[in-house]
NUTORZA-60934 format. One record per residue (C-alpha): residue in one letter; x, y, z. Coordinates in pm, whole numbers, padded with zeros to 5 digits, always signed. Layout:
REM NUTORZA-60934
@ronu->A | u->X | v->Y | w->Z;
...
END
This chain:
REM NUTORZA-60934
@ronu->M | u->-00003 | v->+00003 | w->+00001;
@ronu->L | u->+00135 | v->+00337 | w->-00092;
@ronu->R | u->+00065 | v->+00656 | w->+00135;
@ronu->G | u->+00221 | v->+00902 | w->-00084;
@ronu->P | u->+00569 | v->+01027 | w->-00180;
@ronu->E | u->+00699 | v->+01044 | w->+00185;
@ronu->G | u->+00476 | v->+00757 | w->+00324;
@ronu->R | u->+00417 | v->+00922 | w->+00657;
@ronu->G | u->+00096 | v->+01067 | w->+00804;
@ronu->E | u->-00100 | v->+01053 | w->+00471;
@ronu->P | u->-00391 | v->+00870 | w->+00347;
@ronu->I | u->-00333 | v->+00569 | w->+00162;
@ronu->R | u->-00343 | v->+00658 | w->-00220;
@ronu->A | u->-00292 | v->+00313 | w->-00404;
@ronu->I | u->-00268 | v->-00055 | w->-00361;
@ronu->G | u->-00042 | v->-00257 | w->-00601;
@ronu->I | u->-00061 | v->-00621 | w->-00611;
@ronu->A | u->+00211 | v->-00846 | w->-00739;
@ronu->S | u->+00194 | v->-01228 | w->-00764;
@ronu->M | u->+00373 | v->-01537 | w->-00871;
@ronu->A | u->+00365 | v->-01509 | w->-01259;
@ronu->E | u->+00200 | v->-01818 | w->-01388;
@ronu->T | u->-00041 | v->-01904 | w->-01108;
@ronu->G | u->-00395 | v->-01861 | w->-01204;
@ronu->L | u->-00760 | v->-01986 | w->-01210;
@ronu->L | u->-01072 | v->-01984 | w->-01415;
@ronu->L | u->-01350 | v->-01741 | w->-01300;
@ronu->D | u->-01711 | v->-01753 | w->-01406;
@ronu->A | u->-01749 | v->-01426 | w->-01594;
@ronu->Q | u->-02121 | v->-01391 | w->-01501;
@ronu->T | u->-02117 | v->-01474 | w->-01137;
@ronu->G | u->-01775 | v->-01380 | w->-01049;
@ronu->E | u->-01719 | v->-01702 | w->-00864;
@ronu->P | u->-01415 | v->-01922 | w->-00928;
@ronu->R | u->-01472 | v->-02251 | w->-01147;
@ronu->T | u->-01143 | v->-02405 | w->-01036;
@ronu->D | u->-00869 | v->-02386 | w->-00761;
@ronu->F | u->-00566 | v->-02179 | w->-00825;
@ronu->L | u->-00326 | v->-02398 | w->-01051;
@ronu->P | u->+00032 | v->-02298 | w->-00908;
@ronu->W | u->+00324 | v->-02239 | w->-01146;
@ronu->F | u->+00488 | v->-02570 | w->-01055;
@ronu->D | u->+00190 | v->-02776 | w->-01113;
@ronu->D | u->+00303 | v->-03000 | w->-01401;
@ronu->R | u->-00017 | v->-03187 | w->-01491;
@ronu->A | u->-00031 | v->-02994 | w->-01828;
@ronu->R | u->+00287 | v->-03146 | w->-01945;
@ronu->E | u->+00105 | v->-03343 | w->-02228;
@ronu->H | u->-00034 | v->-03000 | w->-02363;
@ronu->V | u->+00281 | v->-02803 | w->-02392;
@ronu->D | u->+00330 | v->-02895 | w->-02752;
@ronu->T | u->-00038 | v->-02826 | w->-02832;
@ronu->S | u->-00018 | v->-02476 | w->-02663;
@ronu->A | u->+00248 | v->-02369 | w->-02930;
@ronu->G | u->-00033 | v->-02390 | w->-03185;
@ronu->G | u->+00183 | v->-02529 | w->-03475;
@ronu->V | u->+00377 | v->-02206 | w->-03477;
@ronu->E | u->+00746 | v->-02241 | w->-03556;
@ronu->P | u->+00956 | v->-02224 | w->-03234;
@ronu->V | u->+01157 | v->-01907 | w->-03302;
@ronu->E | u->+00846 | v->-01714 | w->-03431;
@ronu->R | u->+00663 | v->-01819 | w->-03120;
@ronu->F | u->+00945 | v->-01689 | w->-02922;
@ronu->R | u->+00958 | v->-01354 | w->-03114;
@ronu->R | u->+00580 | v->-01311 | w->-03008;
@ronu->T | u->+00604 | v->-01417 | w->-02647;
@ronu->G | u->+00981 | v->-01405 | w->-02525;
@ronu->L | u->+00919 | v->-01774 | w->-02397;
@ronu->R | u->+00976 | v->-02135 | w->-02481;
@ronu->P | u->+00699 | v->-02407 | w->-02442;
@ronu->S | u->+00647 | v->-02509 | w->-02073;
@ronu->F | u->+00382 | v->-02658 | w->-01853;
@ronu->K | u->+00415 | v->-02354 | w->-01612;
@ronu->Y | u->+00230 | v->-02123 | w->-01851;
@ronu->G | u->-00150 | v->-02064 | w->-01823;
@ronu->L | u->-00235 | v->-02167 | w->-02171;
@ronu->P | u->-00133 | v->-02536 | w->-02131;
@ronu->K | u->-00302 | v->-02541 | w->-01795;
@ronu->I | u->-00625 | v->-02415 | w->-01962;
@ronu->L | u->-00606 | v->-02698 | w->-02219;
@ronu->W | u->-00568 | v->-02938 | w->-01962;
@ronu->L | u->-00865 | v->-02823 | w->-01766;
@ronu->R | u->-01071 | v->-02827 | w->-02093;
@ronu->E | u->-00960 | v->-03186 | w->-02138;
@ronu->K | u->-01095 | v->-03277 | w->-01789;
@ronu->E | u->-01415 | v->-03079 | w->-01851;
@ronu->R | u->-01506 | v->-02968 | w->-02199;
@ronu->D | u->-01730 | v->-02670 | w->-02109;
@ronu->V | u->-01505 | v->-02536 | w->-01828;
@ronu->T | u->-01383 | v->-02242 | w->-02057;
@ronu->D | u->-01720 | v->-02130 | w->-02175;
@ronu->G | u->-01805 | v->-01786 | w->-02025;
@ronu->A | u->-01494 | v->-01801 | w->-01808;
@ronu->L | u->-01191 | v->-01573 | w->-01749;
@ronu->W | u->-00835 | v->-01667 | w->-01665;
@ronu->L | u->-00720 | v->-01455 | w->-01394;
@ronu->S | u->-00360 | v->-01464 | w->-01224;
@ronu->A | u->-00342 | v->-01450 | w->-00838;
@ronu->A | u->-00281 | v->-01085 | w->-00862;
@ronu->D | u->-00565 | v->-01019 | w->-01107;
@ronu->Y | u->-00799 | v->-01216 | w->-00882;
@ronu->I | u->-00724 | v->-01024 | w->-00574;
@ronu->A | u->-00764 | v->-00708 | w->-00775;
@ronu->Y | u->-01118 | v->-00804 | w->-00888;
@ronu->R | u->-01218 | v->-00889 | w->-00527;
@ronu->L | u->-01124 | v->-00543 | w->-00426;
@ronu->T | u->-01266 | v->-00346 | w->-00722;
@ronu->G | u->-01514 | v->-00579 | w->-00910;
@ronu->V | u->-01313 | v->-00507 | w->-01221;
@ronu->C | u->-01114 | v->-00764 | w->-01424;
@ronu->G | u->-00792 | v->-00684 | w->-01580;
@ronu->T | u->-00427 | v->-00777 | w->-01591;
@ronu->D | u->-00073 | v->-00629 | w->-01656;
@ronu->Y | u->+00165 | v->-00702 | w->-01931;
@ronu->T | u->+00422 | v->-00895 | w->-01724;
@ronu->L | u->+00138 | v->-01138 | w->-01601;
@ronu->A | u->-00049 | v->-01152 | w->-01932;
@ronu->A | u->+00285 | v->-01274 | w->-02104;
@ronu->R | u->+00334 | v->-01561 | w->-01883;
@ronu->T | u->+00011 | v->-01719 | w->-01996;
@ronu->Y | u->+00172 | v->-01800 | w->-02330;
@ronu->G | u->-00115 | v->-01651 | w->-02515;
@ronu->F | u->-00013 | v->-01297 | w->-02503;
@ronu->R | u->+00208 | v->-01115 | w->-02776;
@ronu->I | u->+00472 | v->-00887 | w->-02612;
@ronu->D | u->+00561 | v->-00755 | w->-02956;
@ronu->T | u->+00219 | v->-00608 | w->-03009;
@ronu->K | u->+00096 | v->-00594 | w->-02646;
@ronu->T | u->-00227 | v->-00775 | w->-02739;
@ronu->W | u->-00365 | v->-01122 | w->-02685;
@ronu->D | u->-00273 | v->-01361 | w->-02983;
@ronu->E | u->-00622 | v->-01406 | w->-03111;
@ronu->K | u->-00538 | v->-01613 | w->-03401;
@ronu->L | u->-00346 | v->-01855 | w->-03202;
@ronu->L | u->-00607 | v->-01880 | w->-02942;
@ronu->E | u->-00895 | v->-01936 | w->-03187;
@ronu->S | u->-00677 | v->-02211 | w->-03347;
@ronu->L | u->-00683 | v->-02380 | w->-03022;
@ronu->G | u->-01065 | v->-02347 | w->-02999;
@ronu->L | u->-01040 | v->-02078 | w->-02725;
@ronu->S | u->-01205 | v->-01742 | w->-02720;
@ronu->P | u->-00994 | v->-01433 | w->-02677;
@ronu->A | u->-01261 | v->-01328 | w->-02426;
@ronu->L | u->-01128 | v->-01591 | w->-02197;
@ronu->F | u->-00861 | v->-01331 | w->-02103;
@ronu->P | u->-00899 | v->-00983 | w->-01935;
@ronu->E | u->-00789 | v->-00659 | w->-02086;
@ronu->A | u->-00416 | v->-00612 | w->-02041;
@ronu->Y | u->-00264 | v->-00288 | w->-01927;
@ronu->P | u->+00094 | v->-00151 | w->-01840;
@ronu->S | u->+00205 | v->-00243 | w->-01485;
@ronu->G | u->+00056 | v->-00018 | w->-01235;
@ronu->Y | u->-00230 | v->+00089 | w->-01448;
@ronu->P | u->-00522 | v->+00223 | w->-01213;
@ronu->L | u->-00773 | v->-00059 | w->-01271;
@ronu->G | u->-01033 | v->+00078 | w->-01036;
@ronu->N | u->-01098 | v->+00188 | w->-00667;
@ronu->V | u->-01154 | v->-00019 | w->-00375;
@ronu->A | u->-01538 | v->-00103 | w->-00351;
@ronu->G | u->-01730 | v->+00096 | w->-00089;
@ronu->R | u->-01802 | v->-00206 | w->+00135;
@ronu->I | u->-01455 | v->-00347 | w->+00122;
@ronu->R | u->-01318 | v->-00002 | w->+00200;
@ronu->Q | u->-01509 | v->+00013 | w->+00527;
@ronu->Q | u->-01391 | v->-00321 | w->+00606;
@ronu->L | u->-01029 | v->-00221 | w->+00552;
@ronu->N | u->-01079 | v->+00097 | w->+00744;
@ronu->L | u->-00982 | v->+00320 | w->+00441;
@ronu->A | u->-01082 | v->+00684 | w->+00504;
@ronu->S | u->-01107 | v->+00776 | w->+00112;
@ronu->E | u->-01105 | v->+00626 | w->-00223;
@ronu->V | u->-00805 | v->+00409 | w->-00281;
@ronu->T | u->-00675 | v->+00313 | w->-00646;
@ronu->V | u->-00602 | v->-00057 | w->-00702;
@ronu->A | u->-00352 | v->-00158 | w->-00966;
@ronu->V | u->-00193 | v->-00487 | w->-01081;
@ronu->S | u->+00167 | v->-00440 | w->-01020;
@ronu->G | u->+00276 | v->-00761 | w->-01196;
@ronu->H | u->+00542 | v->-01034 | w->-01184;
@ronu->D | u->+00679 | v->-01054 | w->-00829;
@ronu->H | u->+01047 | v->-01094 | w->-00929;
@ronu->I | u->+01024 | v->-00780 | w->-01172;
@ronu->S | u->+00858 | v->-00582 | w->-00903;
@ronu->A | u->+01128 | v->-00668 | w->-00657;
@ronu->A | u->+01396 | v->-00572 | w->-00912;
@ronu->L | u->+01259 | v->-00228 | w->-00947;
@ronu->A | u->+01240 | v->-00180 | w->-00554;
@ronu->V | u->+01614 | v->-00256 | w->-00505;
@ronu->G | u->+01735 | v->-00049 | w->-00812;
@ronu->A | u->+01837 | v->-00352 | w->-01011;
@ronu->V | u->+01710 | v->-00188 | w->-01329;
@ronu->E | u->+02030 | v->+00016 | w->-01411;
@ronu->R | u->+02274 | v->-00085 | w->-01688;
@ronu->G | u->+02519 | v->-00343 | w->-01572;
@ronu->V | u->+02323 | v->-00421 | w->-01241;
@ronu->I | u->+02122 | v->-00741 | w->-01219;
@ronu->Y | u->+01885 | v->-00896 | w->-00955;
@ronu->D | u->+01940 | v->-01228 | w->-00797;
@ronu->S | u->+01653 | v->-01394 | w->-00619;
@ronu->M | u->+01807 | v->-01674 | w->-00407;
@ronu->G | u->+01565 | v->-01920 | w->-00277;
@ronu->T | u->+01490 | v->-02296 | w->-00342;
@ronu->A | u->+01480 | v->-02190 | w->-00701;
@ronu->E | u->+01711 | v->-01906 | w->-00803;
@ronu->T | u->+01649 | v->-01656 | w->-01065;
@ronu->L | u->+01862 | v->-01375 | w->-01243;
@ronu->I | u->+01682 | v->-01093 | w->-01387;
@ronu->G | u->+01813 | v->-00790 | w->-01593;
@ronu->T | u->+01682 | v->-00486 | w->-01784;
@ronu->L | u->+01708 | v->-00414 | w->-02143;
@ronu->P | u->+01547 | v->-00118 | w->-02370;
@ronu->E | u->+01230 | v->-00250 | w->-02535;
@ronu->R | u->+01318 | v->-00414 | w->-02868;
@ronu->P | u->+01217 | v->-00674 | w->-03104;
@ronu->L | u->+01333 | v->-01016 | w->-03023;
@ronu->G | u->+01528 | v->-01239 | w->-03269;
@ronu->E | u->+01770 | v->-01530 | w->-03327;
@ronu->K | u->+02025 | v->-01378 | w->-03087;
@ronu->E | u->+01786 | v->-01360 | w->-02796;
@ronu->Y | u->+01655 | v->-01704 | w->-02875;
@ronu->S | u->+01995 | v->-01855 | w->-02885;
@ronu->S | u->+02068 | v->-01718 | w->-02540;
@ronu->G | u->+01825 | v->-01971 | w->-02374;
@ronu->L | u->+01682 | v->-01680 | w->-02164;
@ronu->T | u->+01322 | v->-01573 | w->-02160;
@ronu->F | u->+01199 | v->-01216 | w->-02209;
@ronu->G | u->+00906 | v->-01018 | w->-02130;
@ronu->L | u->+00793 | v->-00654 | w->-02070;
@ronu->H | u->+00924 | v->-00469 | w->-01765;
@ronu->V | u->+00721 | v->-00291 | w->-01503;
@ronu->V | u->+00946 | v->+00001 | w->-01603;
@ronu->P | u->+00788 | v->+00177 | w->-01903;
@ronu->G | u->+00997 | v->+00123 | w->-02237;
@ronu->C | u->+01198 | v->-00146 | w->-02088;
@ronu->M | u->+01202 | v->-00537 | w->-02121;
@ronu->F | u->+01348 | v->-00785 | w->-01886;
@ronu->W | u->+01556 | v->-01107 | w->-01954;
@ronu->L | u->+01525 | v->-01394 | w->-01695;
@ronu->G | u->+01722 | v->-01707 | w->-01634;
@ronu->G | u->+01704 | v->-01956 | w->-01346;
@ronu->L | u->+01776 | v->-02272 | w->-01181;
@ronu->S | u->+01494 | v->-02459 | w->-01028;
@ronu->S | u->+01727 | v->-02670 | w->-00801;
@ronu->S | u->+01958 | v->-02404 | w->-00657;
@ronu->G | u->+01878 | v->-02367 | w->-00280;
@ronu->G | u->+01693 | v->-02702 | w->-00350;
@ronu->S | u->+02038 | v->-02861 | w->-00423;
@ronu->I | u->+02138 | v->-02744 | w->-00057;
@ronu->E | u->+01816 | v->-02897 | w->+00091;
@ronu->W | u->+01884 | v->-03216 | w->-00095;
@ronu->M | u->+02234 | v->-03232 | w->+00055;
@ronu->R | u->+02118 | v->-03149 | w->+00406;
@ronu->G | u->+01906 | v->-03452 | w->+00401;
@ronu->L | u->+02183 | v->-03682 | w->+00281;
@ronu->L | u->+02466 | v->-03577 | w->+00521;
@ronu->G | u->+02287 | v->-03703 | w->+00840;
@ronu->K | u->+02026 | v->-03916 | w->+00982;
@ronu->E | u->+01833 | v->-03590 | w->+01038;
@ronu->P | u->+01874 | v->-03303 | w->+00803;
@ronu->L | u->+02159 | v->-03057 | w->+00900;
@ronu->S | u->+02066 | v->-02732 | w->+01039;
@ronu->Y | u->+02177 | v->-02425 | w->+00855;
@ronu->Q | u->+02421 | v->-02362 | w->+01133;
@ronu->E | u->+02559 | v->-02704 | w->+01079;
@ronu->V | u->+02568 | v->-02661 | w->+00711;
@ronu->E | u->+02782 | v->-02348 | w->+00763;
@ronu->A | u->+03014 | v->-02516 | w->+01006;
@ronu->V | u->+03074 | v->-02798 | w->+00777;
@ronu->L | u->+03149 | v->-02564 | w->+00487;
@ronu->A | u->+03378 | v->-02365 | w->+00711;
@ronu->E | u->+03613 | v->-02673 | w->+00750;
@ronu->V | u->+03701 | v->-02640 | w->+00384;
@ronu->P | u->+03953 | v->-02388 | w->+00260;
@ronu->P | u->+03837 | v->-02118 | w->+00017;
@ronu->G | u->+03882 | v->-02192 | w->-00366;
@ronu->P | u->+03785 | v->-02459 | w->-00604;
@ronu->T | u->+03720 | v->-02811 | w->-00467;
@ronu->G | u->+03807 | v->-02974 | w->-00799;
@ronu->I | u->+03468 | v->-03142 | w->-00790;
@ronu->I | u->+03203 | v->-03040 | w->-01064;
@ronu->Y | u->+02849 | v->-03054 | w->-00951;
@ronu->L | u->+02613 | v->-03024 | w->-01236;
@ronu->P | u->+02285 | v->-02896 | w->-01047;
@ronu->Y | u->+02007 | v->-03035 | w->-01262;
@ronu->L | u->+01785 | v->-03217 | w->-01021;
@ronu->A | u->+01493 | v->-03118 | w->-01228;
@ronu->G | u->+01625 | v->-03040 | w->-01562;
@ronu->S | u->+01798 | v->-02708 | w->-01665;
@ronu->G | u->+01686 | v->-02365 | w->-01791;
@ronu->A | u->+01893 | v->-02101 | w->-01961;
@ronu->P | u->+02141 | v->-02078 | w->-02115;
@ronu->L | u->+02076 | v->-02448 | w->-02240;
@ronu->P | u->+01708 | v->-02536 | w->-02166;
@ronu->D | u->+01663 | v->-02894 | w->-02130;
@ronu->Q | u->+01393 | v->-03091 | w->-01915;
@ronu->A | u->+01566 | v->-03431 | w->-01988;
@ronu->V | u->+01900 | v->-03356 | w->-01836;
@ronu->R | u->+01988 | v->-03457 | w->-01482;
@ronu->G | u->+02262 | v->-03372 | w->-01241;
@ronu->A | u->+02598 | v->-03520 | w->-01174;
@ronu->L | u->+02888 | v->-03512 | w->-00940;
@ronu->I | u->+03209 | v->-03549 | w->-01098;
@ronu->G | u->+03571 | v->-03579 | w->-00982;
@ronu->L | u->+03519 | v->-03746 | w->-00650;
@ronu->D | u->+03791 | v->-03955 | w->-00482;
@ronu->K | u->+03823 | v->-04131 | w->-00137;
@ronu->R | u->+03984 | v->-03799 | w->+00014;
@ronu->H | u->+03687 | v->-03597 | w->-00021;
@ronu->K | u->+03465 | v->-03558 | w->+00284;
@ronu->H | u->+03132 | v->-03412 | w->+00359;
@ronu->G | u->+03254 | v->-03046 | w->+00356;
@ronu->E | u->+03422 | v->-03073 | w->+00002;
@ronu->I | u->+03105 | v->-03234 | w->-00136;
@ronu->L | u->+02870 | v->-02963 | w->+00014;
@ronu->R | u->+03100 | v->-02696 | w->-00110;
@ronu->A | u->+03106 | v->-02842 | w->-00449;
@ronu->V | u->+02719 | v->-02841 | w->-00459;
@ronu->L | u->+02743 | v->-02454 | w->-00402;
@ronu->E | u->+03003 | v->-02416 | w->-00669;
@ronu->G | u->+02768 | v->-02589 | w->-00919;
@ronu->T | u->+02494 | v->-02364 | w->-00846;
@ronu->A | u->+02711 | v->-02063 | w->-00885;
@ronu->Y | u->+02863 | v->-02198 | w->-01204;
@ronu->E | u->+02502 | v->-02227 | w->-01356;
@ronu->M | u->+02437 | v->-01857 | w->-01252;
@ronu->E | u->+02751 | v->-01751 | w->-01402;
@ronu->A | u->+02645 | v->-01927 | w->-01741;
@ronu->I | u->+02336 | v->-01731 | w->-01727;
@ronu->R | u->+02517 | v->-01409 | w->-01650;
@ronu->R | u->+02743 | v->-01454 | w->-01937;
@ronu->S | u->+02471 | v->-01532 | w->-02174;
@ronu->A | u->+02279 | v->-01218 | w->-02054;
@ronu->Q | u->+02602 | v->-01009 | w->-02091;
@ronu->E | u->+02639 | v->-01108 | w->-02459;
@ronu->V | u->+02268 | v->-01043 | w->-02541;
@ronu->G | u->+02271 | v->-00705 | w->-02364;
@ronu->G | u->+02611 | v->-00590 | w->-02511;
@ronu->I | u->+02740 | v->-00434 | w->-02187;
@ronu->P | u->+02939 | v->-00578 | w->-01894;
@ronu->I | u->+02748 | v->-00708 | w->-01583;
@ronu->D | u->+02957 | v->-00639 | w->-01275;
@ronu->Q | u->+02705 | v->-00578 | w->-01005;
@ronu->I | u->+02462 | v->-00815 | w->-00861;
@ronu->T | u->+02180 | v->-00737 | w->-00611;
@ronu->A | u->+02070 | v->-01041 | w->-00417;
@ronu->V | u->+01763 | v->-01114 | w->-00192;
@ronu->G | u->+01614 | v->-01427 | w->-00038;
@ronu->G | u->+01689 | v->-01685 | w->+00219;
@ronu->G | u->+02014 | v->-01789 | w->+00048;
@ronu->T | u->+02174 | v->-01459 | w->+00119;
@ronu->R | u->+02197 | v->-01558 | w->+00498;
@ronu->N | u->+02488 | v->-01807 | w->+00378;
@ronu->Q | u->+02782 | v->-01594 | w->+00393;
@ronu->I | u->+03009 | v->-01864 | w->+00242;
@ronu->W | u->+02771 | v->-01915 | w->-00049;
@ronu->L | u->+02757 | v->-01534 | w->-00124;
@ronu->Q | u->+03149 | v->-01511 | w->-00116;
@ronu->L | u->+03179 | v->-01812 | w->-00343;
@ronu->K | u->+02934 | v->-01662 | w->-00577;
@ronu->A | u->+03120 | v->-01342 | w->-00593;
@ronu->D | u->+03455 | v->-01517 | w->-00642;
@ronu->I | u->+03320 | v->-01722 | w->-00938;
@ronu->S | u->+03142 | v->-01436 | w->-01112;
@ronu->G | u->+03397 | v->-01167 | w->-01035;
@ronu->C | u->+03110 | v->-00931 | w->-00951;
@ronu->E | u->+03034 | v->-00734 | w->-00639;
@ronu->Y | u->+02729 | v->-00875 | w->-00458;
@ronu->F | u->+02504 | v->-00622 | w->-00282;
@ronu->I | u->+02252 | v->-00748 | w->-00018;
@ronu->P | u->+02001 | v->-00470 | w->+00070;
@ronu->S | u->+01857 | v->-00461 | w->+00412;
@ronu->L | u->+01522 | v->-00438 | w->+00272;
@ronu->A | u->+01310 | v->-00729 | w->+00411;
@ronu->E | u->+01037 | v->-00737 | w->+00143;
@ronu->A | u->+01156 | v->-00607 | w->-00197;
@ronu->T | u->+00845 | v->-00735 | w->-00377;
@ronu->L | u->+00605 | v->-00545 | w->-00150;
@ronu->L | u->+00791 | v->-00233 | w->-00204;
@ronu->G | u->+00813 | v->-00282 | w->-00588;
@ronu->A | u->+00444 | v->-00335 | w->-00593;
@ronu->A | u->+00365 | v->-00018 | w->-00413;
@ronu->L | u->+00603 | v->+00182 | w->-00623;
@ronu->T | u->+00453 | v->+00044 | w->-00942;
@ronu->A | u->+00095 | v->+00122 | w->-00831;
@ronu->G | u->+00207 | v->+00482 | w->-00694;
@ronu->F | u->+00386 | v->+00563 | w->-01038;
@ronu->G | u->+00087 | v->+00430 | w->-01241;
@ronu->C | u->-00190 | v->+00626 | w->-01041;
@ronu->G | u->+00029 | v->+00955 | w->-01051;
@ronu->A | u->+00124 | v->+00966 | w->-00684;
@ronu->L | u->+00497 | v->+00907 | w->-00771;
@ronu->S | u->+00708 | v->+01053 | w->-01043;
@ronu->S | u->+00995 | v->+00872 | w->-01214;
@ronu->D | u->+01228 | v->+01095 | w->-00997;
@ronu->D | u->+01063 | v->+00959 | w->-00690;
@ronu->L | u->+01123 | v->+00598 | w->-00810;
@ronu->T | u->+01493 | v->+00659 | w->-00880;
@ronu->R | u->+01539 | v->+00838 | w->-00540;
@ronu->I | u->+01375 | v->+00553 | w->-00335;
@ronu->A | u->+01571 | v->+00284 | w->-00525;
@ronu->A | u->+01886 | v->+00464 | w->-00471;
@ronu->R | u->+01794 | v->+00475 | w->-00091;
@ronu->Q | u->+01769 | v->+00101 | w->-00088;
@ronu->R | u->+02120 | v->+00061 | w->-00272;
@ronu->R | u->+02262 | v->+00256 | w->+00014;
@ronu->D | u->+02158 | v->+00038 | w->+00301;
@ronu->G | u->+02288 | v->-00311 | w->+00296;
@ronu->K | u->+02623 | v->-00514 | w->+00272;
@ronu->R | u->+02862 | v->-00568 | w->-00003;
@ronu->V | u->+03056 | v->-00874 | w->-00082;
@ronu->V | u->+03359 | v->-00822 | w->-00297;
@ronu->P | u->+03527 | v->-01099 | w->-00498;
@ronu->D | u->+03875 | v->-01230 | w->-00426;
@ronu->M | u->+04032 | v->-01193 | w->-00776;
@ronu->E | u->+04292 | v->-01460 | w->-00716;
@ronu->R | u->+04033 | v->-01717 | w->-00631;
@ronu->H | u->+03820 | v->-01584 | w->-00928;
@ronu->R | u->+04103 | v->-01652 | w->-01184;
@ronu->A | u->+04116 | v->-02007 | w->-01036;
@ronu->Y | u->+03744 | v->-02069 | w->-01056;
@ronu->R | u->+03748 | v->-01925 | w->-01410;
@ronu->Y | u->+03982 | v->-02215 | w->-01511;
@ronu->W | u->+03747 | v->-02461 | w->-01365;
@ronu->Y | u->+03444 | v->-02309 | w->-01511;
@ronu->E | u->+03578 | v->-02288 | w->-01866;
@ronu->N | u->+03778 | v->-02604 | w->-01879;
@ronu->A | u->+03546 | v->-02841 | w->-01669;
@ronu->Y | u->+03191 | v->-02713 | w->-01607;
@ronu->T | u->+03125 | v->-02603 | w->-01964;
@ronu->R | u->+03293 | v->-02895 | w->-02131;
@ronu->L | u->+03083 | v->-03134 | w->-01942;
@ronu->Q | u->+02751 | v->-02984 | w->-02056;
@ronu->N | u->+02719 | v->-03152 | w->-02398;
@ronu->P | u->+02826 | v->-03499 | w->-02298;
@ronu->L | u->+02582 | v->-03498 | w->-02013;
@ronu->R | u->+02289 | v->-03374 | w->-02228;
@ronu->D | u->+02371 | v->-03623 | w->-02497;
@ronu->Y | u->+02362 | v->-03895 | w->-02257;
@ronu->Y | u->+02015 | v->-03824 | w->-02101;
@ronu->N | u->+01867 | v->-03728 | w->-02427;
@ronu->T | u->+01960 | v->-04066 | w->-02574;
@ronu->L | u->+01801 | v->-04223 | w->-02252;
@ronu->A | u->+01485 | v->-04026 | w->-02322;
@ronu->R | u->+01481 | v->-04106 | w->-02705;
@ronu->D | u->+01591 | v->-04459 | w->-02706;
@ronu->A | u->+01526 | v->-04629 | w->-02371;
@ronu->R | u->+01215 | v->-04457 | w->-02232;
@ronu->H | u->+01201 | v->-04711 | w->-01945;
@ronu->L | u->+01469 | v->-04915 | w->-01759;
@ronu->T | u->+01427 | v->-05226 | w->-01557;
@ronu->C | u->+01506 | v->-05195 | w->-01193;
@ronu->C | u->+01668 | v->-05560 | w->-01131;
@ronu->S | u->+01628 | v->-05547 | w->-00764;
@ronu->A | u->+01242 | v->-05486 | w->-00769;
@ronu->G | u->+01164 | v->-05585 | w->-01130;
@ronu->T | u->+00994 | v->-05234 | w->-01149;
@ronu->R | u->+01023 | v->-05031 | w->-01473;
@ronu->L | u->+01116 | v->-04684 | w->-01406;
@ronu->C | u->+01141 | v->-04387 | w->-01625;
@ronu->P | u->+01520 | v->-04290 | w->-01661;
@ronu->I | u->+01435 | v->-03912 | w->-01655;
@ronu->S | u->+01177 | v->-03868 | w->-01377;
@ronu->G | u->+01218 | v->-04199 | w->-01179;
@ronu->E | u->+00851 | v->-04248 | w->-01189;
@ronu->K | u->+00684 | v->-04589 | w->-01217;
END
């Protein structure tokens, strides 16, 4: 909620709502009641509809329109899956993201913003319109989706009854502030040239900013995804690893009868001297994203010998996740055409000081960790404030600059950086193609393997029966 430029002693002016990008539901357009539960972004039941959702359009052309590659995460394959289960479920319905739905409940108005519309896979970022021809080819009406606006657009005012319940003294504007990661990047000032945003959680995501432009072969080859930014006139690039912090959670469970506490993890890591372990961990517990998207590939630990103990293996896992982020950073640097030497990081992973130093050493970049507890909340408020006219672009710059002053910095050790660069370029990157060839051969030629001990046939990729 935004109280005004200074935020003190003033009535609330605007409410901005950000949410996880792909999570959504179907709403009955007449009654306003949900027809389905929310389908979270990680719900993979729509896998069989991923190819169909491309609508037969050539992959690079589809990418030019959407900035995306096919995935079960997006709204469109989820809608096709829902329709397969119940043929009439989309008739007279609206697909709303979580943020759209909350805005609707506050105002009675249905709408979305460009950043969330794009993650349905049915919206064209090149024209800022729904892809009507594609939707109709899939037997879907364009009316299935709400009007899309720039992030922060004043969708409507809080309805009178709800305003009383919230004890709001005057009319308050409501805006959809968009994709949570993009809102957070705005809040911490990671929208400047050469500065990127790192969200460190179970999954890890790097995000950077570009001037708005048509997408082409260069962007497609980067493996990154692209979208319209909450900042007017800008785009964002995004690359992530779904098993970053997840790799640490995995190792916590393996290294003791009970999962190690985070304090115990840091104690084990502290026993290992800084610098490369010589072990290469390829962190693909659930496939890989940019710069080499591949859902079939799985992880590996390479270079182990009998001298290695828990600490070296755990540190190697951290190195592998950092190597993967370095691959994304380098790909983005090439696409953007400018050096990336500053990274602003938020999330639970920033509490691990050894991991932060290791990431700085591998990338050669300075890491900044703002003291701001909830970047997404501030970003949502700023986006709404700008959209409704309560804040100017100068206000946004000033507030973001304030966040960049208050925090801690982690500076790379350049001697260790040179050592890590050797291992990254001569081991980590060279192992990528052999590993992917192996797993894609399994997926293509041996869809099931026989487990000799139990006589159970298991999928070599997912491990499922």
